[in-house]
N, C-alpha and C positions, 0 to 999 in steps of 0.2 A: 151667263158666260159673256164677257165683254166683246162687242163687235170688233172683227179683226181689221186693223189698219195696214196700209201697204207698209213694207219694210223699207227702211232708209237705204238710200244708195250707198255704195262703198265710200264715196267722197265724204259722206257724213259721219263715217265711223270715228274718225280721228278729231271731231269737233269736241271742244272743251265743255259744250253744253251737253246736257243729257238728252236722249232722244227718246220718243214714245215708240217702244217695239214690243214684240211678242217674246215670250219665254224662249221660244224656239229659235228666234234670231240671236237673242242673247248668248244662247248656247254655242251657236255657230261662230259668232263673232269672238266669243272667249276661246273657242278651240283654234281659231285662226290667229289669234294674238299668241297663242302658245306654239305656233309653228307647225300645227298638224296639217300635213300634206294629203294623207291617206287615212282613210275609215274604213273598216271592214265590218259588214253588217247585213242584216235581214230585217225588213219592215214588218209591221203588223199593226193592229188597230190602235193600241195605246201610244204608240211612238209616231203615229203619223204627222202630228203637228210638227215633230221635229224634222221627220223626213221631208216635209214640205219645205221647210227652211233649208234643209240640206240641198234640195234641188235648186234653190235660188242661190245658195252659196257656192255651188258648182259652176252654175252660170256666170258667177262673177270672177271664176278662176282660183277661188280660195283654196279649194281642195278637191279631192277625188274620192268617190265612194266605190269600193269594190263589193259587188253583190255576191256573197257566198251562197251556198245551197243548203246549208245548215248552220245554226249559230255556233256550234261547237267548231266548226271550220274557221268561223270569223275570229274566235278567241285565239285558236292556234296561229292564224295568220298574224294577228296583232302581235302575239307573243314572239314569233320568230322575227317579225319586222324590228321589234325592239332588240332582240339578241344581236341581230346582224348590224344595226345601225348605232346602238347606244342611245337611241331616243326613247321616248314614251310610245307605246304601241296604243291604239284606240280602236274599240269595236263597239258596236250597237247591238241591241236586241229589244224585242218588244216585251210585254208583261206576260206572266203566266208561263206556258211552255216555252216561249222565247227565251225568257229569263233563265228557267231552270236548265235549258240546253247550254247555257254558258258555263254551268257550275264546274264541269270537268276541265274545261280550259282555264278557268280562274284558279282552280286548285293546282293544275300543272305550272302555271306562272308562279303561284305562291310558293311551291315546293322548291323552285329553281331560282327564286328571287329575280323575277322579271318585272320591270316597270310597265304597268299597263293601267289604262283608264277604261273602265267598262261602264257604259251608259245604257240604262235600261228604262223603257217606258213603264208606266204605271197606271193603274185605273184612276180615274178623277179623285181628288182629295176626299170629297163628300162619301165616295163608295168604299174608301179603304176600311177595311175591317168587316165588311158586310158579305164577304164571299161573292163579290161581284164576278162577272164573266171574265175569265182569265186573270184573276187577281192570285197572285202569290206573294208572300213576304219575302221577297229576294234579299232585302236588307238582313232579316234574321237568318235566312238559310246561309248566307255567305260570310256571316260574322267571323267564323273560324278561319277562313281562307283568304281574307283581305287585310291590308294594313289599316284601311279606314274605309268608312262608308257613310253616305248621306241620303236622306230622302228629302227632296226639295219641296219645302212647303210654301216658300214665298219666291216668286220669280225674281224679286230684288236680290236674292242670294246667290244667284247663278254665277255672276262674275267672280265673287269671292270663292265659292265652292270650287269652281274649275281651277283657279289659282291655286288653292290649297291641294286640290287633288294631284295635280302635276308636281307640285313641290313634294308632297309626301311619297309619291310613287317613285320618283327618281332619287330621292336623298337617302342617306344612311344606307341600310340594306334595302336594296330596291324591292318593289313588289306591286301586286295589283290592288287598286281602289275601286269603289263602285259608286256611281251616282244614280239614284233612282228618281225619275221625273215624272210625276202625275201627269196625265193627259191634259187636264185643264191648266196646269202650269205652263205647258208648251205653247197654249193659245192666249193665256191672258196678256193684255197689254199694260205696260208700266212704263215709267220713267226710268230708262237704263243708263247707268253710269259705269263704263267699262272699268275693269279692274285689270292693271297690267301685270304680267308675270313676275312673281317674285315680290309684289308689293304688299302681300298680306302673308301673316304667319299664324297658323292655327294656335289656340291656346295649348300650352304643355309641349309645343315642338322644340326639340332640341337638334342641332346638327351633331354629328359624331364628334368625339374629342380628338384633339391632336394626340400623336403618340407621346407617350410620357418618357421624357429623356432618360430617366433612371432605368426604365424598363428597356429601353434601347441599348443602354450601356450594358445591362445585364445579358441581354441577347447576344451582343457582339462578344462578350466574355466567353460565353458558352460556344459560339461559333469559332472562336480563336483556339479554344481548348480541344475541340472535337477532332477525332481522327477517322471516324466512320460517319459523317454526316449526311443527311438526306433532306432535301428540299421537296416538300410535299404540297403541291399547288393546286388549288381548287377553283371553283367559279368565281370567287371573289377577285381574283386577279384579273379575269376577263372583265367583270363588271367596273372595275376601277381602272381599266385600261393600263395595266401594270405590267405588261409583257416585256418591255424595255428594261424596266427595273429588275424583273425576275432574271433576265439574261445577264446583266451586269453583275448582279449579286453572285449568281452561279459561276460565272467566269472568274470573278474576282477571287473567291475562296475555293475554287474548283469543287463545286458542290454538285453531286449527281442530282438530277431532277426527275421526279415522277409527277405525273398529273391525275387528277380524277377524271371521270367521264365529263364532268362540267368544267374541267380546267383544260380540256384539249385546246391547243392553239396558244396557250399561255407561253409555251417555250417550244422552239424549234425541235421536233422530234427526230430529225436527222443529225442534230448535234451530237458530238461525242459524249457529252455529259447527260444527254436525255437516255432515260431508262424506260420510257413509255408509261402507259396506265397501269395503275395497281388495282388490287382488289380481286373480286370474285373471278373476273375473266381477264385480269390484268396479265402482264408479261410475268414470265417465272422470275426474271432478274429483278423485276420491281419489288415483287413480293419477297424475294430472298433478301433484298437490300433493306426493306422495311423492318425485316425480322432481325437482321444483324446490326443495324445502324446504332450508333451511340448518341446520336443528336438527331431529333426529327423536328424540322422547321416547318411547321403547318401554316400555310399562307393562304387565307382566304378559303380555307376547307373547314368541314364541321364533323369530321370523323363519322361519316355515314356507314351504316351497318354493311352495306355492300362493299365498302372500301376496307373495313376493319377486320372482317371475318370475326373469329372468336375474339372478343375484346381484350381479354387478358393475355392473349397471345399476340397482340399488335404492338410492334416496336417494344418488346419486353425489356430490352437492354438500353433503351434510350431516355435521355432527358428530353424534354418537349418544350418548345418554343411555340406558342400559339398566337398567330396574328389575325385578327378578325374584326370587323367593323360593328359586329353584333355582340355585345357582352353576354347575352343570354347563351350563345353558343360555347363560351370559354368555360371549361370545366364541366360541360354537360354530360360528356362520356368519358373524358379523360382529363384529368387535373394536370395542367401544364407547370412546369417549373418556372417558366416566365411567360407572363400573359401580356400582349401589346393589343389593347382595344383601340383601333383607329382604321381609317381608310387604308386598304392595302398598299396603294401607291404611295400614300404619305408616309406610311410606316417603312417602306423599302427605301423610300428617298432618306429618310432618317438614318436608317442603317448604312446606306451607301456614303452619306455625308460624314458619319462617324467613323468610317473606316477608309477615307480617301488615302490612296497611296499604298494600302496594304496588299498583300497577296496571300496565298495558302502557304507559302514557304514550304511546299512539298509535304505537307501533313497528311494529305489525302491521296498521295500517289499510290500506296500499297492498297488502299480501299478501292479506288478506281481500277486497279489491276484485277482485283478479286471480281469486281462487277463485270469487266471485261471478259474474264473467264466464263462467268454465267452466260454472258451474251452469246459466246461461242458454242457453249454445250447446250443451251436451252433455248434456241431461237424459236420463233413463232413457226408453227406447222408449215411446212411446204406441202401443198396437196400432191397427191399422186396423179400423174398426167394419164391415168386409165380410166376406162368406164365413163360414167356420166360427168358432166360438169361438176366441179367442186365449188361450193359458194364461195370459198377464199379466193379462187381463180377470177371470179368476176370482180371481186372488190379490188384485187390487185391490178387488174386491168383498168379499172376506173382511175386508180392512182396514176398508172402511167399515161392514160389518155387525157385525163383532165386534172393535172396536179394542182391547179389554182381554183378549182370549183368551190363554191359554197355547197356543203353537203348538209342535207337535213335526213333524219331517219325515223323510222317508226320504232318499235320496241320488241325486242326478241333476239334470237340468234344473230340475224343480220346486222342488228345494231351493234353487238359486240365484235363481230368480224369487222365491220366498218371502223369501229373504234381501234381495233388492234392493227390494221393495216393501212389506213388512211392518214396522211400527215397533213394537218391543217393549219392555215394561217389564223391569226386571232379573228375571232367573230365569225369564222367560216365554218365552225362545227355547230349544229344547230340540232339538239336532241333532248328528248324529255328523259331526264334522269331521276329526279326525286320521286315523282309519281309513276313514272313507267307508263305513258299513255299510249296505247295502241290507237292508231288512226291519227297520230300528230304529224306524220312526215309529210304527206302531200300538201295539206293545207299551210303547213309551216313554210314549204317551198313556195307557195303562193305569196306569203308575206315577204319573203326574201327577194323574190323576183319583182314584185312590186316596188321595193325599195330600190333595187338595183337592176333596172331593165336591161342592161346590156351585159350583165354578169352572166357567167355559167352556173346554173343551179340544178343539182342532182339530188332527188329523193331516193334513198336506199330503203327499200320496204320488203316485208315479207307477204306471202300471198294471204295470210290470215289477217295481218294488220291493215293492209290496204283496203280491205272490204268495210273496215269501220267507217270510213269517210270517202268512199269511192265516187260519191255524188259531186265532189269537188272537181272532178273532170270537166264538169260543165263550167265551172268558173274559169279553169284553165283555157277552155275553148272560146268562152265569151270574150275574154280580155287578150286572147293570143299570147298567153304567157308562156314563154319557151322553157318551161320547166321539163326535165327529163326525169321520168320516174322509172326506177330499175328495180324489178321485183325478183327476189331470189325465191323462187317457187319450188317448194319441196312437198307441197301437199299436206302439211302439217301446220299446227301451232308449234313451230319448232322448239322453242325453249320449254314448253310445256311437255312435249314428247321425250326431251332430253332428260328432264327431272323424273317423269314417269319410268323411263328406262333405267335410271341410275338409283332412284330411291323408292319406287313403287313396284318393283318386281315386274316391270314391264305390262303394266295394266294400263293400257292407252285409253283412258276414259275421256271421251268427248273431245279429243285433240286432232283427230284427223279430219282434213278439210276437202278431200277429193270429191266426196259427195255434194253435188250442187255447185262446184266450183265452176264460175263462168269461163267462157272463152275470152280471156282478157284482151286479146288482139282486137276480136270483133267488137267487144264492149267499148274499147277505147275509141274506135272508129266510129261507132254509133254516136259517141258524144262529138265527134269532130276533131278528134286527137289521134295523131299518127300511132298505130299500133304495130308493135315489132314482136315476133316470137323467135327466141333463140333456143335451139336444142342440141346443137353440135359444137363440140370444142373447136373443131377446124375453122368455124366461121365466127367464133365468139368475138374476137377483137374487130375483124372487119364490120360486123354487124353493129357492134356497139359504137364504133367510129362513125359509122353512117347515121345511126340514130342521134348521136351527140352533135353531129354536124347539122341535123334538121333544124331549119330556121324557126319552127313552131314547136308547140308542146308534143312530147312523144312518151308513149308508154311501153316499155321494154320488158317483156316476161321472159324470164330466163329459167329454163327448167334444169334444176340442180339435183344433186344426190340427195335421196330422201332421208337417209338415216345418219347423215354427217352430224357430229357433235362439236360444240364449240369449246376448245381447250386452250390453255390450261383453264381449270376450274377449281375453285375452293369450295369444297362441300359445305352444306350447312352445318354450323356448330364446330367447324375446323379452324385452326390458325392459318394464316396466309401462307406459311411455309408448307403446308400440308396439302398441296395441289394434286389433283390427279390429271392424267393425261400427259405425263412428262416423261421423257427417256430417263433411265437410271444411270447416274454417275456417282458412285459411292464416294469417290475422292472429293467431290465438290459438296457433298451433302451438308446441311447445316443441322444443329441439334434442335429436333422438334419434340424430344422425348417429353412425355407428361407423367407425372407420378399420381397414382390414386391416393386420395386423402384417406381413404377408408382402410385399404389393405396394404398400401405401399408399393403395389406392382406398377412397373413402368411399362408405357407402351408408346412406340413412335409412330402409331397410325393415326388416322383422322376419327378414331372411334369417339362417340358421345358418351359411351359407358364403359367401365373397366372390363376387360375380357376375362378378368379373374373372378372379381365378386360381383360385378353388375352394377356397382355404385355410378352414379352420374359423375363424369369427370369435369 
């Protein structure tokens, strides 16, 4: 190993001449050139040369490192940092268990198309493949869940690799990338020539195409003809910052708008054209609308199974326009009548330019009236003000007390209640949708709060999910991040319990969490975080307000009804119109009758099998 020379001072970075530096310095310099201000991570043996240079980079004011308490927390924090800012998130982990602890967070970012650069330490080059201490093939392990990955074999490649990594992570359909750096690459001295952002393009790299003008013309023709259109907006609209374009297109043609869990914030949910989230726990009126629409304009959405329910019952009467940046998503589950493969914002700009001066000419008035009738008759459930606190009450109170807050969530019933009742600005809703990662919410809130130190950031969690990464209370305390964690505590894995009640004859196998549940108030205080316990409805809003006003981090444990279910709900195997948990209004019902192919019997229920002959429907 070459002897280590002193790293050059910041003034030398911009010299046209190459400088003799270590691989670790080159990495820090490259990250600094790409505008990285915060890194989330946890050190270890193989990545120590990089952390040594990171220490020097922090002393120069280049960036700040946030020490998490578990590598998974670092990935979730970097992921949420990216979602909230639109920038690329960065996290570090060492080799072996440090690297494998990153996998869940990488998969979370991959499923939700989040731009992230993950940098791992690795055993020295000569030891790779020898089963050395803390060696794992993180390159191979993560191949299915990254856009691209590198093992750095030569420190002279670091500048180029970092430039390519940021380009790939942020372009097209965003996603995570991984750079694995052997320990001796971090220490080796070499003549470093910096590589500026965007100055190198990897072989085979292509930017997404511009929207095809003919496809835009065809899409506009379908929109002009539609009488019952529905704009179905997903996370692609958030990624491309297309919320203004979504708003203009909806108002121009008087299009009702429904969003996915990932698309929350792309359209103002208080707008008269908004019908809320659709899918398994979507609003009744959104699910009815998608069932009766004659044109579905899918915008940055991928027809996820939690959205579509039974696929052959999803928008069964509709022609489909599908706008997506990823050609692989087009036709994957639903073949569109018109496909527009392009960045969502660019495609919507083209639709707006091609329809300048037009309006709906009243075509959708009757349709909007019908949707308004559904909204009146099938509102989201208003919890009874009796007995224990209802979980919905807590979420409604948060909407009233903190309407502008960034919201992160864990996964489960609390996530669905938050999605139903909270109205969010663009990039203010941060939740694991595709992978459904329990333990995501609190480290995600750390990432958002790091990006926006003066903003109000609230994590809505469940008592089961929060325990997955409870150690990150230490990170909140160390950096005095004023995150407010609100736990809807029902003593269960709530969504698991609901499914066991509904579909497994109330066999509650391994879902009750009361045994061994900590005193959350005392636990938070032990970490140096303000702990609050709320048990009475009479003091709910006052205690929430006081906790939200606390200048530092706070953990609010709210005891809620144990057996409350999240409705509406589309049962597995049913179509979106076959929701349970709704009031009965026969005069407003839509036709959900299905006919058995074997015996011809019709049934209007959500049965998976024919009640007459038993054949699968």
